[in-house]
Residue, then its C-alpha position, 0 to 999 in steps of 0.5 A: m386231488a382234494l379240490s376235485q373231491k370238494r367239487v364232487t361234493v358240491i355238484s352231488a349236494v346241489s343236484a339234490l337240491a335240485l330233485l328235491n325241488g319238486c317234493q311239496r305237499a301232494p294235492t289229496f282229498s281226506i274223506l272219512g281219515s282215508f286220502f284220496p289224490a286229487w286226479l282221481f276226483c279230475i277224472i270222475a268229474g271229466i267223466i261225469l261232465a262227458a256223460v252229461s255232454h253226451w245227454l245234451f248233445a243226444r237232446l239237442g240231436v247233434e250226437k248223430h253228427i258225432q263221429p266216430s263216438i268211440l274216440v270222442y267221448p273218452s277224449l272229452a273225459a280226458f279234456f274235462a279232467f286236465t281242464l279241472w286240473l289245470v284251474i283248479f290245481s294250478 
């Protein structure tokens, strides 16, 4: 009985350590004393880059060929946000 209880204790301790493995410093930025998550900046940058892409597509005359634009531009913003996150924080 004692060996089984010891085994349960060891397994519990190892499981707790495995769960705590992901606890690292969160990627945040301090702006005027308030911490903002890094993903928020990636999303904002992705939206700005999608707006710049929209402007560029309109100037080049490619925008009329983009169908359906209501799906393309949010997907483009997500692509830019995810790519920025991977490039900067990975």
